[in-house]
N, C-alpha and C positions, 0 to 999 in steps of 0.2 A: 336065281343063280348069280345074276350081275349084282343084285343087292348084297348077297352073301360075300361075294368077292370084294365089294367095295368096303364092307365093314371090316373084313379080314386085312385089307390094305391100310386102313387107319390104325388098326391094333398093331400090326407089324411096324408101322412107322414109329409109333410111340414107344414101343419096346426097344427099338434100335437106337434111341437117343442115348448119348453118353450120360452116365450117372451124375457127372460133375458139371453138366451143363446148367447154366443160369436161365431160368424160365420167367418170362413175364407174360401176363394175360391183359387183354383189353377188348375194346369194341371198335368196329370199323364200319363206315358208312360212306356211300358216295353214289356215283352213277356209272353205268356201262354204256358204251356207244358201240353198238354191235352190228354186224353185217354177215352175210353168208357168201362164200365163194362157190362158183359153179364151173363145171367143165364144159358148159354149153351156153350159147347165147339164146337159147329158146326161152329160158327162164332168167328173170332178172330180179334183183333185190336192191334196196337202198337201206341206209343206215336207220336203226331204231334206238331210241334212248330208253334205258331201263334203270332199275334200282340194283345196287350192290351193297350188301352189308352183312354183318354178323359178328362172330367172335374172332379175335386176332391172338395169335400166340407167337412169341419170339423166343428162340433158343440161341443164347450166346455161348458158343462152343469155345474150348480153351486155345483158341488161336486169335491173335490180335486182330480185331476188326472183323472177324468172321463169324457169321451166325447162319441161322435158318429162320425164315419167316413162313408161317403157316397159319392155320385156323379153319373155321367152318364158316363159309360165306354163301349166302343166297344171292345168286346173280341171274339177271334176266338177259337172255340172248335172243337172236332171231333176226328179223328184218321185215320190210314191207315188200311183199312179193307182187310181181306182176306176171300173172299166169295166163297163158294163151287160152281162150275158150276151148279151142281144139288142141289138145296138148301134142297131137301128131304133127302140127304145122308150126313153123317158126313165125308166121305172119297171121294177122287177123285181129280180132277183138281181144283186148286183155282185161283181166279181172284183178284189181288190187286188194290185197289182204294183209293186215298186220298180224304178224305171228310173233308171239312173245313165249319164250320157253324158260321156265324158272329151273335153274340148276343149283344143287348143293355142291359147291366147290371145295376141294381141299388143295390148296397150293403147297408145294414143297420147293421153295425158292432158296438157293444159297444167297446170302446177303452180306455184302461188304460195306462196312460202315467207315467213314472218314470224318474225324472230328476237325473242327476249325479252331486253331490255337486261340486261347483266351476268349473263347466264345461258347455260348450254350447251343449254338447251331451246329448241326452236322449234316452230312449228305451221305447218301447210300445208293448202290446200284444192286439190282437183284435179278435173278433169273433161274429157270428150272421148269420142271413138269408141274402140271396140275391135273387133277382127276375130278370128274364131275358126274353127278347122277341127277337125271331129270326128275323133279318133283311135281312140276306143273307142265304137262305136255298136251293139253287139250287142243290148243291152237295148232300144234304141230300135226296132231293126228287128224285135224279136219281137212288137211290137203294131202293126205296119203295117197289119194287116187292119182295124184300128179307125180309123186316121188316114190312111192312104195312104202314099206314098213318103216316106222320111226325107231331109231336106236336110242335107248335112254341112257346109255353110258357113253361118256366123251373123255378123251384125253387130249392134252395139248401141251405147248411150250409157251412160257411167258418170259418177257424181258422188259425191264423197266428201271425207274430211278425215283428218287425223292429227297425230301429234306425232313430233318427232325429238330425238335426244340425241347431241351432239358431231358432228353431221352424219355419223354412222356407223350408228347404230341408228334405226329408225323403226317405228312401229306405226300402221297405217291401216286405213280401211274404206271401201268404195264400194258404192253400189247400182247394179246394171246393168239396163237396160231393153232387152231383145232387140228388134230391129226386123224380123228376118227370120223367116218362118214355119218352125217346126221340121218340120212336116209339110205335105204338099200340100193335105190336106183339112182345112177349118176354119182358124181364126185362132189357132193355138197358138204362143205365144212364150215364150222364156225370161225369167225374172225372178229376182233374188236378190241376196244380200249376199256380198261378199268381205272377209274380216277376216284380215289377214296382218301378220307382222312381218318386217323386212328388215334385213340387215347388209351395209354397203358397205365394200369393201376400200380 
């Protein structure tokens, strides 16, 4: 059901784009520096570095400097968990486990571009929602006894900025605030940075 909704969301977004929008395609690759937020001190996690990359799409809509940044990106999130051996107690022996969750992301960021006069360099700021579907969740399911069922669909908000060169190359970063619970038990949500470079054809 969630996969069907995810596909329908992609189709609706593409159909809703203005017919006069200028579209350019490219590739994007970089790193993600992820963490998980908790509503309890019983469980702790620290940052984990992963891969982020895939297809990039930019839509320039007929407003000066305004566009939409999107694409299909594989992004690794998660964290290094410190889980009490007895999950009913806040103290005791802890077990560390690296948990990497591979998501297929669709960002839908409004993008404001600012050109520097007499220069091929530009700057941009971007922000908006992203939608994610877990493709690789084995690590996450390995610790479901501590957190409950794993939710393979995630949504969040991203905000970031970057620089571009000749409208072909760009380097940018954004911070993502996950809004959906990763697990049914507790308030565990994705957080982290995406730092990528893109080349547009």
